[in-house]
C-alpha positions as CSV (number, residue, x, y, z in Angstrom):
1,M,22.6,12.3,-4.3
2,K,19.9,14.8,-5.1
3,F,17.1,14.4,-7.7
4,E,18.6,17.4,-9.6
5,D,21.8,15.4,-10.0
6,M,20.1,12.4,-11.7
7,E,19.6,12.1,-15.4
8,F,15.9,12.4,-16.3
9,S,13.5,15.0,-17.7
10,A,13.8,18.6,-16.5
11,S,9.9,18.8,-16.4
12,I,9.8,15.9,-13.9
13,K,12.5,17.5,-11.8
14,E,10.4,20.7,-11.8
15,A,7.4,18.8,-10.5
16,L,9.5,17.1,-7.8
17,S,10.8,20.5,-6.7
18,S,7.3,21.9,-6.4
19,M,6.4,18.8,-4.2
20,N,9.4,19.6,-2.0
21,Y,11.1,16.3,-3.0
22,T,14.8,16.9,-3.2
23,T,16.6,13.7,-2.0
24,P,15.7,10.2,-3.4
25,T,15.1,7.3,-1.0
26,K,17.4,4.3,-1.2
27,V,15.1,2.4,-3.6
28,Q,14.7,5.5,-5.8
29,E,18.4,6.1,-6.0
30,R,19.1,2.6,-7.1
31,V,16.1,1.9,-9.3
32,I,15.8,5.1,-11.3
33,P,19.1,5.0,-13.2
34,V,18.7,1.3,-14.1
35,M,15.2,1.7,-15.5
36,C,16.1,4.9,-17.3
37,N,18.9,3.0,-19.0
38,G,16.4,0.4,-20.3
39,S,17.1,-2.6,-18.0
40,N,14.4,-4.7,-16.4
41,V,14.4,-4.5,-12.6
42,I,13.3,-7.0,-9.9
43,V,13.0,-5.1,-6.6
44,R,12.4,-6.3,-3.1
45,S,11.0,-3.3,-1.5
46,H,8.5,-2.8,1.4
47,T,5.6,-0.4,1.9
48,G,6.9,3.1,2.6
49,S,10.1,2.9,0.7
50,G,9.1,5.2,-2.1
51,K,8.8,2.6,-4.8
52,T,6.0,4.4,-6.7
53,L,8.3,7.2,-7.7
54,A,11.1,4.7,-8.1
55,F,9.3,3.3,-11.1
56,G,7.1,6.3,-11.9
57,I,10.0,8.7,-12.7
58,P,11.8,6.4,-15.2
59,L,8.5,5.2,-16.8
60,S,7.6,8.8,-17.4
61,D,11.0,9.9,-18.6
62,R,11.2,7.1,-21.2
63,I,7.8,7.9,-22.6
64,I,8.7,11.6,-22.8
65,T,11.9,10.9,-24.6
66,R,10.2,8.4,-26.9
67,K,12.2,5.4,-25.7
68,S,9.0,3.7,-24.7
69,R,5.4,3.9,-26.2
70,A,3.2,3.4,-23.1
71,A,3.3,1.7,-19.8
72,L,0.9,-0.5,-17.9
73,V,1.1,-0.7,-14.0
74,L,-0.8,-3.6,-12.4
75,G,-1.7,-3.5,-8.7
76,P,-3.7,-5.7,-6.4
77,T,-6.4,-3.3,-5.1
78,R,-8.4,-0.4,-6.3
79,E,-6.9,1.8,-3.5
80,L,-3.4,1.1,-4.5
81,V,-4.2,1.7,-8.2
82,M,-5.8,5.0,-7.3
83,Q,-2.8,6.0,-5.2
84,V,-0.3,5.1,-7.8
85,K,-2.2,7.1,-10.5
86,S,-2.4,10.1,-8.2
87,E,1.4,10.1,-7.5
88,L,2.2,9.6,-11.2
89,R,0.0,12.5,-12.1
90,Q,1.7,14.8,-9.6
91,V,5.1,13.8,-11.1
92,N,3.8,14.5,-14.6
93,R,2.1,17.8,-13.9
94,F,4.4,19.6,-16.4
95,T,5.0,16.8,-18.9
96,G,1.6,16.5,-20.6
97,L,1.5,12.7,-20.2
98,R,-2.0,11.2,-19.9
99,I,-2.3,8.9,-16.9
100,F,-5.5,7.0,-16.1
101,E,-6.8,4.2,-13.9
102,V,-9.2,1.3,-14.3
103,Y,-10.5,-0.8,-11.4
104,G,-13.6,-2.7,-10.3
105,G,-16.3,-1.5,-7.9
106,H,-17.8,1.2,-10.0
107,G,-19.3,1.8,-13.5
108,I,-17.2,0.8,-16.5
109,E,-18.7,3.3,-19.0
110,G,-16.6,6.2,-17.9
111,E,-13.4,4.1,-18.1
112,T,-14.4,3.0,-21.6
113,Q,-14.6,6.6,-22.8
114,V,-11.1,7.3,-21.4
115,L,-9.6,4.3,-23.1
116,R,-10.7,5.5,-26.5
117,G,-8.3,8.4,-26.3
118,R,-4.6,8.5,-25.8
119,V,-3.2,6.8,-22.8
120,D,0.5,7.0,-21.8
121,I,0.4,5.2,-18.4
122,L,-2.5,3.0,-17.3
123,C,-2.8,1.9,-13.7
124,A,-5.1,-1.1,-13.4
125,T,-6.3,-4.0,-11.3
126,P,-6.0,-7.3,-13.3
127,G,-9.6,-8.2,-13.2
128,R,-11.0,-4.9,-14.5
129,L,-8.3,-4.7,-17.2
130,L,-9.4,-8.1,-18.5
131,D,-13.0,-6.9,-18.5
132,H,-11.9,-4.1,-20.9
133,I,-9.9,-6.5,-23.0
134,E,-12.9,-8.8,-23.4
135,R,-15.1,-5.9,-24.4
136,G,-12.6,-4.7,-27.0
137,N,-12.1,-1.4,-25.2
138,I,-8.4,-1.4,-25.3
139,D,-5.5,-2.1,-27.7
140,M,-2.9,-4.0,-25.6
141,E,-0.3,-3.5,-28.3
142,M,0.1,0.1,-27.3
143,F,2.0,-1.0,-24.2
144,D,5.7,-2.1,-24.4
145,T,6.3,-1.8,-20.6
146,V,4.6,-3.5,-17.7
147,V,5.1,-2.9,-14.0
148,L,3.9,-5.5,-11.5
149,D,3.5,-3.6,-8.3
150,E,3.0,-5.5,-5.0
151,A,3.5,-8.7,-7.0
152,D,3.4,-10.9,-3.9
153,R,0.1,-9.6,-2.8
154,M,-1.4,-10.0,-6.3
155,L,-0.4,-13.6,-6.3
156,D,-1.7,-14.1,-2.8
157,M,-5.0,-12.8,-3.9
158,G,-5.2,-15.3,-6.7
159,F,-4.4,-13.1,-9.7
160,I,-1.7,-15.4,-11.2
161,D,-3.8,-16.6,-14.1
162,D,-5.0,-13.0,-14.9
163,I,-1.4,-11.8,-14.8
164,R,-0.3,-14.5,-17.1
165,K,-3.1,-13.7,-19.6
166,I,-2.2,-10.0,-19.6
167,L,1.6,-10.6,-20.0
168,E,1.0,-13.0,-22.8
169,M,-1.2,-10.5,-24.6
170,V,1.1,-7.5,-24.1
171,K,4.4,-9.4,-24.7
172,P,6.2,-6.4,-23.1
173,R,9.7,-5.5,-24.1
174,W,10.3,-4.3,-20.5
175,T,8.9,-5.9,-17.4
176,H,9.6,-4.6,-13.9
177,L,8.5,-6.3,-10.7
178,F,8.2,-4.8,-7.2
179,S,7.5,-7.1,-4.2
180,A,8.0,-7.5,-0.5
181,T,9.3,-11.0,-1.1
182,L,10.9,-12.7,-4.1
183,D,10.4,-16.3,-3.3
184,G,7.7,-18.9,-3.9
185,K,5.1,-17.9,-6.5
186,V,6.9,-14.6,-7.2
187,A,10.1,-16.5,-8.1
188,V,8.1,-18.7,-10.5
189,L,6.6,-15.7,-12.2
190,I,10.0,-14.0,-12.6
191,Q,11.4,-17.2,-14.2
192,E,8.5,-17.5,-16.6
193,Y,8.3,-13.9,-17.8
194,I,11.4,-11.9,-17.0
195,A,14.5,-13.4,-18.7
196,R,17.0,-10.6,-18.0
197,Y,16.9,-8.2,-15.1
198,E,18.9,-6.4,-12.5
199,E,18.0,-7.4,-8.9
200,I,17.8,-4.7,-6.3
201,L,17.3,-5.7,-2.7
202,L,16.8,-3.2,0.1
203,E,19.1,-4.2,3.0
204,E,16.6,-3.1,5.6
205,E,12.8,-2.7,5.7
206,I,11.7,0.8,5.6
207,I,8.5,0.0,7.5
208,G,7.8,0.8,11.1
209,T,11.5,1.5,12.1
210,N,10.5,3.2,15.4
211,I,7.4,1.4,16.7
212,I,6.5,0.8,20.3
213,E,4.2,-2.2,20.6
214,K,2.3,-3.7,23.5
215,K,0.2,-6.8,23.6
216,F,-2.6,-7.3,26.1
217,I,-4.7,-10.3,26.9
218,V,-8.3,-9.0,26.7
219,P,-11.4,-11.1,27.3
220,R,-13.7,-11.0,24.3
221,Q,-16.5,-9.3,26.2
222,Q,-14.1,-6.5,27.3
223,K,-12.6,-5.7,24.0
224,F,-14.9,-2.8,23.0
225,K,-14.5,-1.2,26.4
226,E,-10.7,-1.4,26.1
227,L,-10.8,0.0,22.6
228,Y,-12.9,2.9,23.6
229,K,-10.6,3.6,26.5
230,Y,-7.5,3.8,24.3
231,I,-9.3,5.9,21.7
232,Q,-10.2,8.4,24.4
233,Q,-6.7,8.5,25.6
234,A,-5.4,9.2,22.1
235,G,-7.5,12.3,21.9
236,R,-7.4,14.0,18.5
237,Q,-4.6,11.9,17.2
238,R,-5.2,9.4,14.4
239,V,-6.1,5.8,15.4
240,L,-6.2,2.9,12.9
241,V,-8.1,-0.1,14.2
242,F,-7.8,-3.5,12.4
243,V,-10.5,-6.1,12.6
244,S,-10.9,-9.5,11.1
245,T,-14.3,-9.1,9.3
246,K,-16.3,-6.5,7.4
247,R,-19.2,-7.1,9.9
248,Y,-16.9,-6.1,12.8
249,A,-15.8,-3.0,11.0
250,E,-19.3,-1.7,10.7
251,M,-20.4,-2.8,14.1
252,L,-17.5,-1.0,15.8
253,R,-17.9,2.1,13.7
254,E,-21.6,2.3,14.7
255,R,-20.9,1.7,18.4
256,L,-18.1,4.3,18.4
257,C,-20.2,6.9,16.6
258,N,-23.0,6.4,19.1
259,R,-20.4,7.4,21.8
260,G,-19.5,10.5,20.0
261,V,-16.3,9.2,18.3
262,R,-15.8,10.5,14.7
263,A,-15.1,7.0,13.3
264,V,-15.2,5.8,9.7
265,S,-14.8,2.3,8.2
266,L,-12.9,0.7,5.3
267,H,-13.7,-2.7,3.9
268,G,-14.6,-4.6,0.8
269,D,-18.4,-4.3,1.1
270,L,-18.3,-0.5,0.8
271,S,-18.9,1.2,-2.6
272,Q,-15.9,2.8,-4.1
273,Q,-17.3,6.2,-3.4
274,K,-17.7,5.4,0.3
275,R,-14.2,3.9,0.5
276,E,-12.7,7.1,-1.0
277,H,-14.8,9.2,1.4
278,S,-13.6,7.2,4.4
279,L,-10.0,7.6,3.4
280,E,-10.3,11.3,2.8
281,M,-12.1,11.9,6.1
282,F,-9.3,10.0,7.9
283,R,-6.4,11.6,6.0
284,S,-7.8,15.1,6.5
285,G,-8.3,14.6,10.2
286,K,-12.1,15.1,10.0
287,S,-12.4,11.6,11.4
288,N,-9.6,10.5,13.7
289,V,-10.5,6.8,13.9
290,L,-10.5,4.4,11.0
291,I,-11.9,0.9,11.5
292,A,-10.5,-1.4,8.7
293,T,-10.1,-4.9,7.5
294,D,-6.7,-5.9,6.1
295,V,-7.5,-4.0,2.9
296,A,-5.7,-1.1,4.6
297,A,-2.7,-3.1,5.9
298,R,-0.6,-2.8,2.7
299,G,-0.2,-0.4,-0.1
300,L,-2.2,2.5,1.1
301,Q,-0.4,5.8,1.8
302,I,-1.9,6.9,5.1
303,D,0.6,9.3,6.8
304,N,0.6,10.6,10.4
305,V,-1.1,7.6,12.0
306,E,-0.1,7.8,15.6
307,Y,-1.7,4.6,16.8
308,V,-2.5,1.2,15.4
309,I,-4.8,-1.1,17.4
310,N,-5.2,-4.7,16.4
311,Y,-8.7,-5.3,17.8
312,D,-8.5,-8.8,16.2
313,E,-5.1,-10.5,15.7
314,A,-3.7,-10.8,12.3
315,A,-3.8,-14.2,10.5
316,D,0.0,-14.4,10.2
317,A,3.2,-12.6,11.1
318,D,3.6,-10.9,7.7
319,T,0.1,-9.3,7.9
320,H,0.8,-8.2,11.5
321,R,4.0,-6.5,10.4
322,H,2.3,-4.6,7.6
323,R,-0.6,-3.6,9.9
324,I,1.6,-2.0,12.5
325,G,3.8,-0.6,9.7
326,R,1.0,2.0,9.1
327,T,2.4,3.9,12.1
328,G,6.0,5.0,12.8
329,R,6.6,6.2,9.3
330,M,9.0,8.8,7.9
331,G,11.1,8.7,11.1
332,A,8.2,9.4,13.5
333,T,7.6,7.3,16.6
334,G,4.5,5.1,16.3
335,Y,2.5,3.1,18.8
336,A,0.8,-0.3,18.3
337,I,-1.5,-2.3,20.6
338,T,-2.7,-5.9,20.0
339,F,-5.6,-7.4,21.8
340,I,-4.9,-11.1,22.5
341,D,-7.8,-13.5,23.2
342,E,-7.6,-15.1,26.6
343,N,-8.5,-18.4,25.1
344,P,-5.7,-19.7,22.8
345,I,-8.1,-22.0,21.0
346,Q,-10.1,-19.0,19.7
347,R,-7.0,-17.2,18.5
348,G,-5.9,-17.1,14.9
349,P,-2.8,-18.7,13.5
350,Y,-0.6,-15.7,14.3
351,G,-2.0,-15.3,17.8
352,A,-1.5,-19.0,18.6
353,S,2.2,-18.6,17.9
354,N,2.7,-15.3,19.7
355,P,5.0,-14.9,22.6
356,K,3.3,-14.5,26.0
357,A,1.5,-11.3,26.5
358,G,3.7,-8.6,27.8
359,E,6.8,-10.0,26.1
360,P,8.4,-7.6,23.5
361,R,8.4,-8.4,19.8
362,S,11.7,-9.5,18.4
363,Y,11.9,-7.7,15.1
364,R,13.8,-4.5,14.4
365,G,12.5,-1.1,15.7
366,V,10.0,-2.4,18.3
367,R,10.6,-1.9,22.0
368,E,8.5,-2.6,25.0
369,V,6.8,-0.1,27.3
370,K,4.7,-0.8,30.4
371,S,1.3,0.4,29.0
372,M,-0.3,2.8,26.5
373,Q,-0.9,5.2,29.4
374,F,2.9,5.3,29.9
375,Y,3.4,7.3,26.7
376,I,0.0,9.1,26.8
377,D,1.0,10.5,30.2
378,R,4.2,11.8,28.6
379,G,2.4,13.8,26.0
380,Y,2.9,11.5,23.0
């Protein structure tokens, strides 16, 4: 199936064509017709599957055709909210729909001015949206559709009460939920607020389908030396380094910059302007090393990352999977390295349950190689 064969607005198809999007992904092919027809959807879909367009196209089409008034898209982080807004604006470049974002970490006055005008699609973090509601800046009755994006992560971050408040104020006619998992708290939320829906489950994860991963036992005092060595071997290719704390992120960035590496950092203590600057520097290739906490593990669209290095091990297997899923995207081969502390007592929950260093991971798409130098020597 091609986008041109699907039933939605010609102006959206024109935008997709200008973006060189011709063939829908699996989740787009299955979700778009269902949402366009007015049914709620519950979708199990992983990062990189194309879910933003999967809900963005039908949301836009239904507003254009006056089947829906306005839509609210809730996401867990400011970066994801900004990313969703950007993609939806591209899809609507010829439709005239007004799409905005509200999120914490910067001044609220500019957002207040925007909300006084017409809003067709609003992308928001739950906390900032409630700030606007409490200030009387927004009429929640304008929305008849709500999308809960990365629902599992919003719940993990403690937004359950905020989400309940928002849904009870909006009382949406249509509620759609997208999540990497549909059990636990997510299942409870679905039972409480989405009475009728079509469930769409991707049979395979579209995340890191061709990743070569290697784990090394590295003494703590040798970690920076090993990191610097691998960054030097990677040359001009992009390297995403994950650390456990904001302090480590800044410390490593400073030490690498002192050695001539063009490194930037991404973590929660940075202002929104600095976070956006770091992402733009990394995406454009002006900086080829990004040192990040797990704020970059999920939701962010960072293409062409050749290497992921876990300087500190992830807290659990799911976070680890999403970290290394930043590489090996869109059919490309990606490479992941994890430093394992030599003292198991000092290792995190995920590290403590790891197989022995050197043993291959057991999940789909990951295979073992002898060392990073193995593929560096072969021109990767």
